[in-house]
N, C-alpha and C positions, 0 to 999 in steps of 0.2 A: 837404359845405358846409365848407369854413377858419372856423375860426374866426381872430376878426379880432388878436388876437395875433400866430399866425403867421402869417396874411397879410401884417403888415403884413411883420413879420421874410423873409419870401419876398419882398417888395418890396427890401425893403435888399442884398438878396443878388443878386438881377438887374444890382442900379444896380451895386453893389460887381463884377459882373459887366464890366458893360461898362468900369468904369472899368480896371479890367485889362483891357480889347480900347485902349484907350488905352495903357495904361504900353510895353503890346507894337511898340503900332504905334509909340513912338517912340522906342524900344529901333530898329526896324525898321529905319527911318528915318536916328539917329542912327549901325548902324553900317555903312550902306550909305555915307553918307558917310563914313566914315576904311576904305571900300572892300573891306569885308569884304561881298562880296555873299551868298553862304552862308550865313553869320550874320542879315544881314539879311531872307532869304528866310522862316530858319528861324522869326524874331518873329513875320514875317507871316502867318505859319499861325498861331504857338500866341494871335494877336489875333484872328483870325477863327475859333481853336476855344474865343475864351473870351468872343465876343460869339453864339457857340452856346448855350454852357453860359447865358447871362444867357437867351436865349430858348427853355431848356427850360423854367430857374424858369419865366417869365411865361405860356407854353403852357398849365403845370400849375396854374398860381394864376388862369388863368380854364372850365379844363378844372372845377376843385371846385368856381367860382361863385361864385372871388373878382376881383375889380377888381384890375386890372396900375395898378398905379402909377410913370408916368416919373419921376425928378427929376434935377437940376440936374447934368453930370460934373464934378466938380474939376478943375484942373489935370494934369500927370501930370510927373514930372523930365526935364526933352530933353535933356540929357548925359553922358553916360559915359566914365571916361576907361581906359577897353581893356573886351577882349569877357567879360576873369575878371571890372572890374567889371560888369558890365550882367548876367550869371548871379549872380555874388553878390546880387545886387537882385531879379534872379528866383527862388534858392528861399528868400531874405528873404519876398519876397512871397507867394509860395507858402505857407509854411509859416502866415502870418495865414488867407491861404481856409482853409489846414485848419482852422484854427479856430474861425473861423468856419459852416462846414459842421457843425463837432463841436458847437457849441454850438445852432445848428438844431437837427441828431439830438435833445443833447436836448431841447429843446423836444416836439420834435415824443412823441416817448417821453411826457414828462411830460404833455402834452393826450392820452395812447393816440391819436394821432390817426397811425395803421394805413398809409396811400394818402404823409402825405407819410414820413415811416421806409422809406418804399420806391422811393420818390422817390431819396431822397436817398441813401440805402449807396448808390447809382451813383456819387454824386459823388466819396462816401470814396475807394470803392474808386481811382478817377478822383488824387484825388490823395493819394495810393498811389505812385502813376505819377508824376507829375506832379513831388514835389519829389523823386525818385528820380533823371529824367533831369535834369532842374536837378544831379543833387548827381556824380553822374558826369562830365559836363561839365565842369562845377570841376576835378575831381579830374584831367581831362586838360590843362585848361589850365593847372592847375600845376605837372604835367608840363613840357608846353612850354614855360613862359611866355616864352623870350626865347630860342626858336624861330624867328625868322620861317618857316621851309618848317614845320616842327611847327602852326602857326598857320594857314597857308596849308592844308593840305591836310587841318585839324578846318575852316577855311569851307567847303570843297569837298564834303564828307565831311556839313554840319548844311545841308546848300543845300542834299542829294539828300534829304527829307525832304520826305514825300505828307503829300497830306493825307487 
């Protein structure tokens, strides 16, 4: 059985993951509007992944006898000046998510909530991957920033992302 404090925090994180899905959907459509079909596809996959993260939190809450509480999703940014701007925003966002996951882990440790710690371990590892991926794409974008051929090649590469 979940303590109310952690149940509330997990519900807030599920809501934050849904917000993340909205953010990445917005990035996807903005990149598509700008002609970056591969990047649009990459961000659409990212949105799907975030929705799956939210679902993972909600399923866990239910399995632990808690109540899932859906909350309103706040609006998200609609436009980015460039792919680099979008991926820099991605990295900043993922760093915020990492802090939230770590705070949840700290709470689970404090409450000696071992099932929640076990579930959160997956998210701790996932955040390392999320930040690393964004960082690597930004580094590539910095190198090819003024090269339309480089942007074209990266766009095609990112479009190959699989589910």
